[in-house]
N, C-alpha and C positions, 0 to 999 in steps of 0.2 A: 835250867828248865825254861822253855820258850813260852812266853805269855802273850796272848793276843788281846789287845785292848779294844773295846767297843768304841767306835767313833762317837765323839761328842756331837752336840747340836750344830756347832760351827762346821765340823767336818761333813755332816750330812747335808747342810745347806750348800757347801762348796761342791759336793758331788752332784746335787740336783742342778745347780747352775751349769756345771760342766756338761751334764747330759742334755740340757736345753740349748746350749750355745752351738752355732753352726760349725760344721766340721771344717777343719783347716784345709785350704786348697792344697792340691798336690805340689810337691816340691818341683820347682823349675830349675833345670841345670843352669849354672852360671855360664856366661859367655866364654869365660876363660876355659871352661871344661870342653867347649865345642871348638876351641882353637880360634876364637874371635877376641877382638880387643876394642873397647870403646874409646880408647885414647889414641891420639895420632901416633904414627910409627915413631916419630921423633918427639920426645918429650923434653927437649932441651929448652932452656930459657928463651932462645931466639924464636922457637916455634910458638911459644906462648905469647911473645910480643907481637908476632905477626897476626895471631888470632885477635888480640885486642885491637890492633890497627884496623883489621877488617870490620870489626864491630863498630868502631868510631866512624869509619868511612860510610857504612850503611846508614848510621844515624844521621850523618850530614846530608846524605842523599835524600833521606826521608824528610828532613827539615826543609830542604830545597824544593821538594815536590809538594809540600803541604799547601803553600799559597796557590799553586796551580790547581790542586784539588778543590780548594775553596772557590776559586774563580769558576771552575767547572760546575760546582753546585749552584753558584749564583747565576750563571748563564743558562743552565739547562734544567735545573730542578725547581727554580722559583717561578712565581707567576709570570706569564708571558709578557705582560705589559711592562714588567720591570727589566726586560732583557735589553731595553734601549740603553746604549752606552751612556754612563754617567748618571742615569736616573736612580739606580739603586744606591749610589753614594750620596745622593742629595737628601736633605731633610724631608722633602715631599715624598720621595720614593720610599724612605725608611718608614715614614708615617703610614703611607698607604699599604706597605707590605704588612706591617703589624696589625692594621685595621682589617686586612683581608687575608688572614692566614688561611682561611678556608676558601680557597680561590677556585674550587672546582666549577662553580656556577659563573663561568666566564665565556664570553662569546666574541667572535670576530666582529668588529664594528661594521664591516661590510655586510655581514649577515643581518645585523639589526637594521641597518639602513635600507637594505634591500627589502626586508619585510615591511618596513614603514612605507616605502614607495608602493609596494604591492597593495597594502590595505588602503592607502590614500587613493589608489586607482579604483579599488572596489567602492570606496566612499563616493568618488566622483560618479561612478555608475549609478549609485543610489540617488544622488542629487539629480542627475539627468533623468532618471526614470520617474522621479516624483514630479518633474516638470513636463512630462510627456503628455499627460491628459489634464486638462483644466478641471474637469469634474472631480478627478482623483485628488488634485492638489487642494481643492477647496475643503476636502475632508481632513487635511493634515494640519490645519492651523489651530493653535490654542494659545490664548493670551497667557503671558508669564505671570507667575505669582508676584506679589509685591516685593519680596525679598530678592527676587531674581532679576528685577527690571533694571535696565540701563537708564539712568536718569537723563541721558542725552535725548531720549525719545519720549514723547507723550504717551505713546502706546508701543510697547515692545512685544514681539511675538516669538514663540518657540514653536517649531514645527516638528512633526514626527520624523521628517528627514534628518533634522539636527540630532535627535536622540538615536535614531537608527545608525547614523554614521558614527557617532561617538561610541556606541555599544559594540559595533562591528570592529572598530579599531582596538578597543580595549580587549575584547574577547579573542580576537585573532592574535594579538601580541602575547596574551596570556597562554594561549594554546602552544605557540611556538617557543616562548621563553617563560616557562612556569615561574611564578612569583613576581613577574614584572607588572602584572595587571594591577596590583595594589598601589603602585607608584604612578599610575596614569590618572591625571586629573583633567577635568574638562569644564566647559562653560555650562553645560546643560545638566539638568536633573533628569533622571530616567523614570520619573513618576508621571503618569498620565491619568487624566480623568475623562471618562466618556460621558455621553449625554445622560446616562442613567445614574451618574454620580459615583460610579465605581472607580476606585483608585487602583491602577494597574502599574506594577513595576515592570518596565520593559527590559527584557534581557534577550540575548541571542540564544536561541534554543539549539540543541544538537542536530535536530532534523528539520527539514523544510516543512513537514506537516505540522510539527509542534509550533514552529514560528507562525504558520498560517493561523492556527487556532488562537495564539496570543494576540496577533495583530487584529483578528476579527473582533476581539473584545475592545480593543482601542478604537477601531473604526466602526463601532456600533453594528457589527454583523455584516459589514460589506465584504462578502467572500471574494469577489473578483479583484477588488483593490488589494486585499490581504495576500492573495495568491501571487499577484504581480510583484508586490514588494518582496515577498519571501523568496521568490525565484531569483531576484537580483541579489538579495542578501547572501544567499547560499551559492551564488555563481562563483566559480573559481576564476581567479585572475592571475596572470603571470606577468612579471616585469623583469626585463634584462637590461643591464647597462655594463658594458665591458670595463668601464672606468672603475667600477666598484671592485673588480677582481684584483686590482693592484693594491688594495688596502689590506695590510697584513697585521695591523695592530689589534690586539685583544683588549677587552675592558671588562672589569667586574660588573656584573649585572646589578648588584645591590647598591651601587652609587648612582644609578640612573633614575631620573624623574622625567616624566613626559607631560607636557601641556598640549591639550587638544582643543582647537576651535573647529567644531565639525562643519559649520557653514558660516563663514564670516560674511558680513554684509547681508544679514537675513532679510532686511527690508527690500533690497534690490532683488533678492532671490524670490520673494513673494510677489513683488511687482512684475518681474519677468520681462522687462523691456529688452527687445532684441534688435532694435533698429537705431540704437544710439551711435552717432558718428564720433570718431576719435579726434582728438586735438594733438597732432604730432605724435600719434601712437598711444596717447593716454585717454582713456574713456572716463568721462565725468560721472557716468552712472550706467546702469544696465547690468545684464547678466555677466558681462565680462569682468565686473568688479567683485564677483563672488569667488571666494577662495576657501580651500580646506587647509588648515594650518596644523602641523605637528612639529613641536619643538622638544628636543631632548636636552636636559641640563644635568649638571653635577649636583647631587643632593647636598653635598657638604659645602661647596663654594658658591653654588648658584650660577656658575658660568655655563652659557649655552654651548653644547657640543655638536649636535646634529639638528638640521632643520629640513623640513619638506613642505613646500607650497605647491598645492595642486590647484590649477585653474580649470574647472570643469567646462566652462563655456568660453572658448576662444574663437572658434569659427563655426558657422552653421551651413550645412548643406542645403541649398535652396530647393532641391528636388525632394529630398526625404525629410527635411526640417530637423535632422539630427545634428547634435552638437559634437564637436571634437574638443579635447582639452589639451593641456600642456602641464608638465610636472617639472619642478625645479628643486634641487637639493644641494646641500653643502655640509661639510664635516670639518670641524676644527678641534683637534685633540693633540696636545703636546706640540710636536714639531710638524704634524701632518695637517695641511690645509688643502682641501680639494673640493671642487664644486662642479656642478653640471654645466656652467656657462663658460668654462675655460676655452673651449674651441670657439665659441661665439665671440669671446672677448678678443682673441687674436684676429678674427675676421673683421670685427668692428674697428680695431685699431688700424688695420690696413685700409679699410674704406675711409676712415676719418683722415688718414694721411693723404689719400688721393683727393678727398673733397677739399682739403685745405689748399691744394694747389690750384683748384678750379674756382672755388667760391671766394669772393672778396666782399660781397655785399653785407653778409652777416658778421664778418670778422670785427668790424668796428663796434657793433652793438654788443658782441660778446666780450670785447675788451672793456667796455664801459660797465657792463653788468655780467661778470664772468660766471655767475652761478644761476642754476635753475632749481626750482623747488616745487614740490607738490604739497598741497594743504587741504584741510577739510573745509567744507562750506560753512562750518560753525566756528571757524578760527576767530580769535579776538581781533578787534580793529587795530589795536596797537601793534600786534605782530604783523598784520597785513600791511600796515603803513611802513614799518621798518623793512619788510621784505620787498616792497615796491621800490625802495631806494637801493636795495642790494641787488635785486634780480631784475628790476625793470619789468618788461612784459613777459618774462619767462617764468611766470607763476601759473601753475595748473591746479585746478580743483578736481577732486575725485572722491568717490564713495569707498568706504571700507578701509579699515586700518591695514588689513593684510594686503589689499591691492596697492595701496599707496607705498607700503614697504617694498612690494614686488617691483614697482616702478623704479625704485632705487637699485634693487638687485639687477634689473634688466639694463640699467644704465640710461634709462629714458630721462631721468633727472639726477641732479647731484645730491639733493637733500630732501628728506621728508621731515617736516617739523610740525609738532602739535603741542600746544601749550596747556591744554586742559587735562583733567584727570579721569577721562572717560575711556581710556584704553586700558587693557588688562594684560596680565602675564601671558595668557593664551593668545592674545593678539600679536605680541611682539617676539616671543621666544623663537619661533621658526625662522623668521627673517633675520633675526639677530645672529643666529648660528651661521646662516649662509653668508651674511655680510662679514662675519669674523673670518670665515674661510677665504674671503676675497680681499682681506686686508682692511676692512672697515669695521663698523660696529653700530651700536645704538646706545645713546647716552641720555642721562637725565637732564632735561633742559634747564630746570630751575637751578640745579647745582652748577651747571656750566656757566650760567649768568652770574652766579655768586662766587665763582672760582677766580682766584688770583693767578693768572697765567705766568706772572713773573716769578712766582715761587716754585714753578715747575711741577705743580701737582698733577697727578694722573687724571685722565678724563673719567668722569663718574659713570662707568658702564652700568647698564641695568643688570640686576641679578634676579633670580627666579625661585629662590628657596625660602624667602623670609616674608611673612605677612606684615601688613601695615599695622602698627600699634594703635589700639583704640578703635579700629574700624570693624564694621560688621557687614555680613552678607558678602556680596561680590566686591565691595570696596576694600576688603582685606587684601585683594590681589591687584588693586589698581596701580597704574604707573602715576603716582601722585604728583610728581614734578613735571609731567609732560615728557616729551621725548624728541630726539633728533636721530634719524637714521642716515648713515653716510657710507660712502665707499672708500674714502681716502682720509686718513687722519690729518694729513697736511692741508687738504681742502677744508676739513672741518675747522681747523684752527684759524684759517684765514676767514672763513665764513663767520665764525663766532666773533672775531674782532670787528668785522664790518657790521654785524647785527647789533652788537652792544653799542657801537658808535651811533647807530641810527635809531635806537630805541629811545622813546621818550622817558623821562625820569619818573616812571611809575612802576609799581610791582606788577609785572605782566603775568605772573603765574599764581595769583591768588584769586 
């Protein structure tokens, strides 16, 4: 008798699971059924040995190609500034690579320098426009607040031209290189107070009409003056220099800091003397001593990298009374050193070689006093006395720290020396960068005098990223030990040895 048993609970659950499970895929015929074989025709031990040898050979080839693949990554896929041979293997290169892994915000140094030159020319146009009408210029003067004063002068002035120039430079650089504006520092505050006692923050507006409205508040409703200034501020300026096109090095934007002195030698700018005669090409005072200074430095090391000096008032057209200017620049980064005076230097060397063959009268004086120097009218008597023994009659006096540094850049003098602490980072950064590109530099005078040259210590170059401890106001950024600007290290060493020999035994820098 056939008995049918009812499935238990376990059987019922198994059936339910089977009904819910996906259906099995259709059977695929085996390769052998199609007349195919996945094994080589010869399955002998020798064939298997050959297969293992092929595998080992491919592995060796891969291991040989791996370093080349790594070099390809290092040269093509990493930040452009690390493509220079040897840099990526150096501690500096590895450190910079890790600090700037997000290196998308990188720019060609030629692009940054070209924009700095362009905005410096726009700033020079503003400076010239503010001097065009005396009635307009009288509206632009405001005495500086106590915390902003330079103690070198009894009365120090801030002009609207200063603030306009500084804000134009800052805003234009920010527009072209977003994020760079926060690292631009300058001498001037952008806060102005009009006759009504209203405090106005001066900023560059997007449109000319908005700038006119803002300037009208500063200038107490003077519409004509505001319109004239706004037109210059928003006027487009182009600058071309074929030499800049040869610069291929890129640099991360976030390591750059910028010092701006919008109008150096403000007193000469306000005074506006245009009939001062030069002494062997050096102007003791006057509008020629006015400069616009823009210096770029490394935020981590304080080393100056790029510098722009714009001299707005070089020559005046006697018919139109309009001024023409001149711009100087330099770049010193890693192994690249280039500046705007390279062609002039070669011409000057040729002319000096010809003059040495024809001139005999001045050679004896130059041999007895081989150095020339430019100094401030406020220089200490001890330094003046020592310089007279070292340089003889070849000591020149001039206004403006930027202009005196420019005299060294131009090769008009060998040395610019200043023993007091009334120059600042914005006064020296631009010229320092240009001099570095020329093989020179700018050093701390006090540390040089205390330095033991026999120990082979490096020259104490000025740096631009560290404040002075315990100082307040603008003194935080003062060059406390004084400075010496020079074009040749060898010349500087000789000059320092002669200066120390001729200095009286007193502390000259306190």
